[in-house]
N, C-alpha and C positions, 0 to 999 in steps of 0.2 A: 504493500500500500504506500502511496505517496501522499504526504500531508503538506499543505501550504497554508499560510495564514496571512492576516493583514492587521495593521494597527495604524493609528494616526501618527505615532511617533515611536522612535527607538527607545526601548527601556531595557533595564537590566534583564528582565524576563525574556524579551524578544531576542536579545543578544545571546542568551543561554540556548534558546531554541535554534538560532542560526548556527551555533557551534556544533550542534548535533545533526546538522544537515537539513533543517526545515527552512524552506524559503519563506521569507516574510516580505509582503508588499507594504510600503509605507504611504501609498496613495490609494485611497479606497475609490477606485474607478471601475466602471462596468467591464472594462477590458480585462480585468483580473479574473473574471468568471467566464469560463469557456465550457462548451457542451460536453467535453470529456470528463468533467467533474461529476462524481457519483453522489456526493453528499455535501450539503452546505450547512454548516453549524454556526449559529449566531448567538450573541449574548443580548442581554436586556438593554445594553447601550446602543444597539443597532435599531434605528427607526425604520419604518417601512419605506421611507423615501430615500434610504441609503442606496447608492448606485449599485453596489454589489448585491444587496438583497433584491433589488428590482430585477437585475439581470438573471439571478438564480430563479426567480419566479417566472420570468419571461421564457427561460429555457426549460421550465418545468423540472428543475433539479430538485430532488428530494431535500427538503429543508427542515431542520429541527432546531429548536431552542437548545442551548447547551445542557440544560437540565434534563430535557427529553432524551438527548443523546447519552448523557451520563447514566440515566436510568436504564438504557439498553445495555450499557457496559456492566451494570450492577445486577443484571438478571441472575436469579438464584443466590444472591448474596443476602446476608442478614444486615439490613441497613439501619444504622443508628443515626437519626437526623436531629440536629440541634438547631433551634431557631429562636427568634426574638430580636428586638432592636438593640439590645445591649448584651455584650459578652459572648456572642455565639462563636466568634473566631477564636477567642482565648479558650473557651470551654472545649471547643472541638479539638484544638491543639493539645490541651492538657489531657483530654481523654485518650486520644490516639497515642500520644507519647507514653502516658502512664500504662496503658494496656500492654504495649510492647515491652516496656521496661520490667513489668512484673510477670512476664512470660506468657501473656495471652496475645498471640500474634494477631495483628489487625491491620487493615488498610486505613489510610487517613486521607481525606480530601478536604482542604480548607481554603478559605479565601485569602488568608494571610500568608506571608512568606516566613517560614520558620527558620530562625537564625542558625541553629547548629547543624541542620541537615541541608541547608541551602536549597530548599524546595518547599512547595506547598502540598506535597503528597508523599505518602508512604504506600508502596504497592507491593504486595506479596501474594502468596497462594491462599491466604486466609479467606474464610467465608464471611468474616465480619468486616463491615465498612463503617467507619466513623465519618460522618458527612456534615458539613456546614450547609444548612438548607435556608434559602433566602426568602423571608416573608415580604421584603420590600417590593418585590415584583410578583409575588404569588407563586413563584416557581417551586416552592416547597411541596406543592401538590403533585408534582410530576414524579415523585419517588414512591416506591413501595416500602414504606417505613415499618420496621418491626418494633423499634424502641424510639419514641419521640420525646424530646425535651423542649419545653417552652420556658424561656427566661423571664419574659414580661409581656405586657400588652401595649407598651408605649408605641406611638405612631411615628414612624420615620420611614415613609414609603416613597417610591419613585412614581410620581403621578403621571409620568409620561408612558408608563407601561400599560398594557391592555387591561389588566385587572383593576387599575385605579383611574384610568383615563376618564375624564368627564365626571368624576366623582367630586361633588362640592367638598371643600376643605372640612366643613363641619360634619360631614358624613364619613370621613375617612376611617374613624375609629370603628364605627359599626361595620364598615366594609371589611376591615382587617379582621374583626371578630368572626365574621362569616367565613373568611378564609381559614382561620384557625379551627373553627368547628368542622370544616370540611377535612382539614388535615387530621384532626382527631378521629373523625368518622372513618377515614382510610386506615388508620392504625387499628381501630376496632375490627374492621373487615379482615385485617391481616392477623387477628388474634394477638395483637401486640400489646405493648406497655407504654404508658404515658408518665412522664416525670415533669413536675412543675415546681416553681419557686413559691415561697410564701408571700410573694408580692400581693398586696391587699386587693388591687384591682383584678389580678388573675384569680385569686381565691374566690372573690365574689362572682367572677365570670363562670367558674366551674361548679358553683353551688347548685345543688338540686339537679345536677345533670348526671346521667349514667355514663361515667367515664372510666376507662381502664387504668386508673392511677395506681402506680406501683411504688412511688416514692415522692417525697417532698424535701426541699432543701431551703435553708434560709438562715437568718441571723437572730431569730427570736427564740431564746431558750425556753420561754413559757408557752410557745405555740402548741396548741392541743391538736393532735392529728390521729386519725384512724389508720394512718399509713406509716411505713418506715420513714423517719424524719432525721435528716442530717443538719446539724447546726454548728456554729463556732462560738467559742468563748475565749476569754483571756487574750484578746487581740492586741498586739502592739505593732507599731511601725516606726522605723527610725532610719537614719542614714549613717553610714560609716565610710569615711574617706570619699564621700560624695555618692556612694552607691546606696540605693534603697533596699530595705529588708522588711519583710512582712512575716510576722509569726502569730500563730493562733492554735488553739486546741480544737480538734474535731470530736464532736460528740454525736451519739446516735441514740435515738429513742424510738421505741415501738411498744405500744400498749403500756405495760407497767415497767418496762425495762429501759434503763438508761446506761449507756456504756461509753467509756472514754476510749477513743481510738488513737490517741497520741497527738503529739505536736507536729505542726507543719511549719516549714520555713521556705518562703519563696523570695527570690531575688527580684522583687518588684515593689510597686507602690499600690496602696488603695484597698479599702474594705471591699470594693467591687471585685477585686481579684480573689479575695477569700470566698466571696459568693460564687465566682466562676469555678474555683477549685471544688467547692462542695457540689456544684452541678456535675462536674466530672466524676467525683466520688460516687454520687448517686447512680450514675450510669454504670460504673464498674460494679456496684452492688446489685443492681437490677439484672445485669448480664450474668453475674456469677452466683448470686444469692449467698455470698460468703463474705463476712466482714474481715476475714484474714487478708484479703487482697487490698482492702482499704488501709489496713495497718501497714502492709508492705509499701503501698503507695506513699503513705505519710513519711515513712522512714527515709525514702529517697527523694523527697519533694524538692530539696534544695538543688537537685541536678536538673530539674525540668526547665526547658527553654520556653521562651514566649515568641509570639509572632513579631516580625518587624513592625515598627511604627506603633507599638503598644508600650508607651513610655520607654522607647529605645534610646539608650544613652550613646550618642555619637562621639562625644568628647568629654573627658573628665581629667583635667590636668591642672597643675599648679602653674599659674602665669603671673610673673612679677610678684611672687609671694602669696598670691591669693588663688583659691580654687575657682575654676570656671567649668561649668557643666552645660553641655548642649544636648537637648532632648528633642526627639521627633515623636509626636503623638497624633494618633488618628482621630481623636475626639472631634466630632463634627455636628453634634446636636446638643441642645441645652442640657439634657440630663448628663451626658458624658463630660461636657465642659465644666459643669458645676461640680461634679465629683472630682475632676482633675484639680480645680481650684482649691477645694477643701483639703485634698491630700497634699498638695504643694505647700499649703500653709501649715499643715501638721508636721510634715517631714523636713521641710526646708525653711523653717520659720526664721532662721538667722541669716538667710541668704537674700541678696538683692534678687528679686524675681521679675523677669521680663517675659511677656508672652507675645508671640506673633501669630495672628489668626488670619487664615484665609477661608472665608465663607465658601461653601460648596454648593453649586447649582443655584440658579435664581429661584426655582420652584421650592427648593428646600429652605432657602433663606426667607422666602415669603411665608412658608408654612410655620416657621419658628420665630418670626419677626419679633413679636412682643417678648417672648421668653429669652431670646438672645440678648436683649437689652439688660437683663438682670443676671446673666450667666457668668459674667466675669467680675471678680472681686479680689481684694487682698493682694494687689500687685503693685510693684514700683512703677512699671510701665506696661502699656498695652499698645501694640501696633496692629492696625487693621489693614489688610491688603485687598486689592480688587477681588471680586467674586470669581471663583474658578467656574467657568461656564459649563464644562463637561458636555459640550455640543448643544447647549440650550440657547434659545434666543432671549435677549434681555427683556425684563419686565419693567415698565415705567415705574420710577421712584424706588425700585428695589435695587439699591446699589450700596457700595461700601461707604461712600461719603455720608449718606443718610443713616446708615447703620452706625457709623462712628458717632454721629450726633445723638442717636438714640442711646447708645451705651454711655456716653458722657452724662446724659440726663438721668439715667436709671441705675448705673453701677454704683458700687459701694467700696470705698477705701482703695482707690487706684490713683496714684499720684499724678500720672500723665497718660493721656490717651491721644493717639494721633493716627491719621491715615497716611500711608506711604504708597506711592504709585507702582514702584518697580522693585524687583529683587535686588538689583545693584544698589539702589538707593537705601534699601533696608540693610544690606550688608555694611555699607559705609557708615550708616547711623549706628549700628550695633557695635562695630569696632570701637567707636568713640565712647561707648558706654561701659567698657571694661574699667572697673573702678577699684578703689582700695578696699572693697568688700568682697567676700565670697559671692559669686554670682551664678545664677541659673537662667538660661535662655531656653524657653520651650516653644517649639513650632507646632501649631495646632491646625488640623484640618485634614480632609480626605483627598484633596487635589494634589497638584504638583508642588505644593509647599515643601514636600519631602526633598525635592531637588535643592530648594533654598537652604534647608537645614544642613544638607550634606555639603553644599558649597561654602556655607559659613564655617562649619567645623573644619573643612579642609583649609580654608583661608587662615584660620587661627593656627592650625598645625604648621603650615608653611611659615607664617610670620613670626610665631612665638616659640615654637617647640623644636622645629627641625634644626 
């Protein structure tokens, strides 16, 4: 078989594909699609007016969404699908890595790039597949799920996709819940299991419904559950030599039984990652029905990697006698940004904290407009960049200049907020902010701000460290 692909620009991933012999076209034009192609696979980023998509339709080439094609590859596999607007990439990564480390061979397919394996997949002969299933485009419905996990019901969807197109903003939550009910119904049809968090909205959603719930996870030690319940206690987070550490105790309760499963140490930040870890532990338990595997998992937890751009430290060095940390983080909605702000203030309270934010998509920025105004706080400086378009057309009044004004009016405890137009201008400005204090610069967003983060870290390495 011959595989070719296309993208709008060269990336680290496309370069890796080219190195193994896959041809990549960087201009998405109809001439790339010829009648000798047997199958055309597209992602949710591809609209129906895309020239390649249109040519594939014109030539009557068999066309499948990537999730539909993936489902074909997973035929006869035991699919563990993890979904929800928060934590699904990290939970999927932790689950797949943990299972393989404790001796349960599993495949892994996630949307994030995993640092220590330099890939987003693990593929072997196992019948088990741990999969990140996307609710934002409704494609989670395209898999034959055996074990499904829902982290939350928060709305962060792509309103350009067929499942949500033409849905009024005020109706998106109900539309998403309909999709989750369909997802759960498919699990029931497969005689599968459902795992949910103790998120209040999610708990209310499942109330009085006949659901195949096999476990619940959360942070409330007093939560009353008729199901196996995993929760954490004694959580502390701190930094040592600039690196973050998160420690907590995992406990398990079921009926009248409460058991201590041991301490966990993760090299990351945030209570939300304790939450993600419990989600992964819940999956391991439902799969194995044996707590010994959770205890094994906890004992080796400090070795678990995380996906790139999830509080990824690009630079941690002493420059002119003071520590400077550069971080790349994927937070792109108010819930994730708020969590990031809280944890920065907890772990790096003695540092000068500078955040650089690139809003992602006009539609997403509009959807979260009011909440974004209050998502940033407790910073020395905040820089807002132009919106990353992701192929979308501008929406009147939805721009970063207006967003900067909104944040200035609504934010709390930020010394300076400003809008900067370009990456180069931002780097020049940040270079001048290196002070006589330990400093942390965090780049926030789901777009190409990651390139800015890497460029800034590289510039510092060349100028001050080499």
